[in-house]
TIBA-838460 format. One record per residue: residue number from 1; residue in three letters; x, y, z of N, C-alpha, C in turn. Coordinates in steps of 0.05 Angstrom, whole numbers, always signed. Layout:
REM TIBA-838460
num: NUM&residuo: ala&nc1: X&nc2: Y&nc3: Z&cac1: X&cac2: Y&cac3: Z&cc1: X&cc2: Y&cc3: Z
...
***
This chain:
REM TIBA-838460
num: 1&residuo: met&nc1: +16&nc2: -23&nc3: +0&cac1: -1&cac2: -2&cac3: +0&cc1: +19&cc2: +24&cc3: +0
num: 2&residuo: gly&nc1: +11&nc2: +44&nc3: -16&cac1: +27&cac2: +69&cac3: -20&cc1: +24&cc2: +89&cc3: +5
num: 3&residuo: lys&nc1: +41&nc2: +108&nc3: +5&cac1: +39&cac2: +128&cac3: +26&cc1: +19&cc2: +149&cc3: +16
num: 4&residuo: met&nc1: +2&nc2: +159&nc3: +38&cac1: -20&cac2: +177&cac3: +31&cc1: -4&cc2: +207&cc3: +30
num: 5&residuo: asn&nc1: -11&nc2: +221&nc3: +9&cac1: -2&cac2: +248&cac3: +5&cc1: -20&cc2: +266&cc3: +19
num: 6&residuo: val&nc1: -11&nc2: +279&nc3: +42&cac1: -27&cac2: +294&cac3: +59&cc1: -36&cc2: +320&cc3: +44
num: 7&residuo: asn&nc1: -19&nc2: +331&nc3: +29&cac1: -25&cac2: +355&cac3: +13&cc1: -50&cc2: +350&cc3: -4
num: 8&residuo: trp&nc1: -47&nc2: +329&nc3: -20&cac1: -71&cac2: +324&cac3: -39&cc1: -96&cc2: +315&cc3: -24
num: 9&residuo: phe&nc1: -91&nc2: +303&nc3: -1&cac1: -115&cac2: +299&cac3: +16&cc1: -129&cc2: +322&cc3: +25
num: 10&residuo: ile&nc1: -115&nc2: +343&nc3: +36&cac1: -126&cac2: +368&cac3: +45&cc1: -139&cc2: +382&cc3: +20
num: 11&residuo: ile&nc1: -123&nc2: +384&nc3: +0&cac1: -137&cac2: +396&cac3: -25&cc1: -160&cc2: +383&cc3: -36
num: 12&residuo: gly&nc1: -160&nc2: +356&nc3: -34&cac1: -185&cac2: +341&cac3: -43&cc1: -207&cc2: +346&cc3: -25
num: 13&residuo: leu&nc1: -204&nc2: +347&nc3: +2&cac1: -223&cac2: +354&cac3: +20&cc1: -238&cc2: +380&cc3: +12
num: 14&residuo: ile&nc1: -222&nc2: +401&nc3: +9&cac1: -229&cac2: +428&cac3: +6&cc1: -245&cc2: +430&cc3: -23
num: 15&residuo: val&nc1: -234&nc2: +418&nc3: -43&cac1: -246&cac2: +419&cac3: -71&cc1: -272&cc2: +402&cc3: -70
num: 16&residuo: thr&nc1: -272&nc2: +381&nc3: -58&cac1: -296&cac2: +364&cac3: -56&cc1: -318&cc2: +379&cc3: -42
num: 17&residuo: phe&nc1: -312&nc2: +392&nc3: -20&cac1: -333&cac2: +409&cac3: -7&cc1: -344&cc2: +432&cc3: -23
num: 18&residuo: phe&nc1: -326&nc2: +447&nc3: -37&cac1: -335&cac2: +470&cac3: -51&cc1: -346&cc2: +463&cc3: -80
num: 19&residuo: val&nc1: -341&nc2: +438&nc3: -90&cac1: -354&cac2: +428&cac3: -116&cc1: -382&cc2: +418&cc3: -109
num: 20&residuo: asn&nc1: -386&nc2: +405&nc3: -85&cac1: -412&cac2: +395&cac3: -80&cc1: -432&cc2: +415&cc3: -70
num: 21&residuo: ile&nc1: -425&nc2: +439&nc3: -63&cac1: -446&cac2: +460&cac3: -55&cc1: -463&cc2: +468&cc3: -79
num: 22&residuo: pro&nc1: -452&nc2: +474&nc3: -102&cac1: -469&cac2: +480&cac3: -127&cc1: -486&cc2: +455&cc3: -134
num: 23&residuo: phe&nc1: -473&nc2: +432&nc3: -134&cac1: -489&cac2: +406&cac3: -140&cc1: -510&cc2: +402&cc3: -122
num: 24&residuo: gly&nc1: -506&nc2: +409&nc3: -96&cac1: -527&cac2: +404&cac3: -76&cc1: -551&cc2: +424&cc3: -80
num: 25&residuo: phe&nc1: -544&nc2: +448&nc3: -88&cac1: -565&cac2: +468&cac3: -96&cc1: -580&cc2: +457&cc3: -119
num: 26&residuo: trp&nc1: -566&nc2: +448&nc3: -139&cac1: -580&cac2: +437&cac3: -164&cc1: -598&cc2: +413&cc3: -158
num: 27&residuo: arg&nc1: -585&nc2: +395&nc3: -142&cac1: -602&cac2: +370&cac3: -133&cc1: -625&cc2: +379&cc3: -117
num: 28&residuo: ala&nc1: -625&nc2: +399&nc3: -102&cac1: -648&cac2: +406&cac3: -85&cc1: -670&cc2: +418&cc3: -102
num: 29&residuo: his&nc1: -663&nc2: +430&nc3: -124&cac1: -681&cac2: +443&cac3: -141&cc1: -693&cc2: +423&cc3: -164
num: 30&residuo: ala&nc1: -677&nc2: +402&nc3: -168&cac1: -686&cac2: +385&cac3: -190&cc1: -706&cc2: +364&cc3: -178
num: 31&residuo: lys&nc1: -728&nc2: +363&nc3: -192&cac1: -750&cac2: +348&cac3: -184&cc1: -743&cc2: +318&cc3: -188
num: 32&residuo: arg&nc1: -742&nc2: +302&nc3: -167&cac1: -733&cac2: +273&cac3: -172&cc1: -756&cc2: +259&cc3: -188
num: 33&residuo: thr&nc1: -783&nc2: +268&nc3: -186&cac1: -802&cac2: +253&cac3: -201&cc1: -806&cc2: +263&cc3: -227
num: 34&residuo: gly&nc1: -796&nc2: +289&nc3: -233&cac1: -800&cac2: +301&cac3: -258&cc1: -780&cc2: +293&cc3: -278
num: 35&residuo: asn&nc1: -758&nc2: +308&nc3: -280&cac1: -737&cac2: +303&cac3: -300&cc1: -716&cc2: +283&cc3: -284
num: 36&residuo: arg&nc1: -716&nc2: +259&nc3: -285&cac1: -699&cac2: +241&cac3: -272&cc1: -670&cc2: +243&cc3: -281
num: 37&residuo: leu&nc1: -667&nc2: +250&nc3: -306&cac1: -639&cac2: +253&cac3: -316&cc1: -625&cc2: +276&cc3: -303
num: 38&residuo: glu&nc1: -639&nc2: +299&nc3: -299&cac1: -628&cac2: +322&cac3: -287&cc1: -620&cc2: +315&cc3: -257
num: 39&residuo: trp&nc1: -637&nc2: +301&nc3: -244&cac1: -632&cac2: +295&cac3: -216&cc1: -608&cc2: +274&cc3: -217
num: 40&residuo: ala&nc1: -607&nc2: +254&nc3: -234&cac1: -584&cac2: +237&cac3: -233&cc1: -558&cc2: +248&cc3: -239
num: 41&residuo: leu&nc1: -558&nc2: +267&nc3: -258&cac1: -533&cac2: +283&cac3: -265&cc1: -525&cc2: +300&cc3: -240
num: 42&residuo: ala&nc1: -543&nc2: +311&nc3: -227&cac1: -534&cac2: +328&cac3: -203&cc1: -523&cc2: +310&cc3: -183
num: 43&residuo: val&nc1: -530&nc2: +286&nc3: -180&cac1: -521&cac2: +269&cac3: -160&cc1: -495&cc2: +257&cc3: -168
num: 44&residuo: his&nc1: -493&nc2: +248&nc3: -193&cac1: -468&cac2: +233&cac3: -200&cc1: -445&cc2: +246&cc3: -213
num: 45&residuo: leu&nc1: -450&nc2: +271&nc3: -225&cac1: -428&cac2: +285&cac3: -236&cc1: -404&cc2: +290&cc3: -222
num: 46&residuo: pro&nc1: -407&nc2: +297&nc3: -195&cac1: -381&cac2: +303&cac3: -180&cc1: -367&cc2: +280&cc3: -172
num: 47&residuo: val&nc1: -377&nc2: +254&nc3: -176&cac1: -364&cac2: +230&cac3: -167&cc1: -338&cc2: +227&cc3: -183
num: 48&residuo: pro&nc1: -334&nc2: +227&nc3: -208&cac1: -310&cac2: +224&cac3: -220&cc1: -285&cc2: +242&cc3: -210
num: 49&residuo: leu&nc1: -293&nc2: +267&nc3: -203&cac1: -274&cac2: +285&cac3: -190&cc1: -265&cc2: +275&cc3: -164
num: 50&residuo: val&nc1: -282&nc2: +267&nc3: -147&cac1: -274&cac2: +258&cac3: -121&cc1: -258&cc2: +231&cc3: -126
num: 51&residuo: val&nc1: -263&nc2: +214&nc3: -144&cac1: -246&cac2: +192&cac3: -147&cc1: -220&cc2: +199&cc3: -155
num: 52&residuo: val&nc1: -215&nc2: +218&nc3: -173&cac1: -189&cac2: +228&cac3: -181&cc1: -175&cc2: +239&cc3: -160
num: 53&residuo: leu&nc1: -189&nc2: +256&nc3: -144&cac1: -174&cac2: +268&cac3: -119&cc1: -165&cc2: +248&cc3: -101
num: 54&residuo: arg&nc1: -181&nc2: +225&nc3: -96&cac1: -174&cac2: +205&cac3: -77&cc1: -150&cc2: +190&cc3: -88
num: 55&residuo: his&nc1: -150&nc2: +186&nc3: -113&cac1: -126&cac2: +171&cac3: -125&cc1: -100&cc2: +189&cc3: -120
num: 56&residuo: leu&nc1: -103&nc2: +214&nc3: -127&cac1: -79&cac2: +233&cac3: -122&cc1: -70&cc2: +233&cc3: -94
num: 57&residuo: ala&nc1: -87&nc2: +230&nc3: -75&cac1: -82&cac2: +233&cac3: -47&cc1: -70&cc2: +206&cc3: -38
num: 58&residuo: gly&nc1: -71&nc2: +184&nc3: -55&cac1: -60&cac2: +158&cac3: -46&cc1: -81&cc2: +140&cc3: -33
num: 59&residuo: leu&nc1: -104&nc2: +148&nc3: -34&cac1: -128&cac2: +131&cac3: -22&cc1: -138&cc2: +113&cc3: -46
num: 60&residuo: arg&nc1: -140&nc2: +89&nc3: -43&cac1: -148&cac2: +72&cac3: -65&cc1: -170&cc2: +53&cc3: -53
***
């Protein structure tokens, strides 16, 4: 198992927090019963970014 990069970990925490704020607002206003694609995009679009940041931090 590799060593965790603390700098990338802290950066990842901050970026994840600030990226999820607008997606949370979008998700709150997207009607789950109406346009399911919009709601699904609001929920799942930030996930690849978080995966990349976890990889850079050494968390697998």
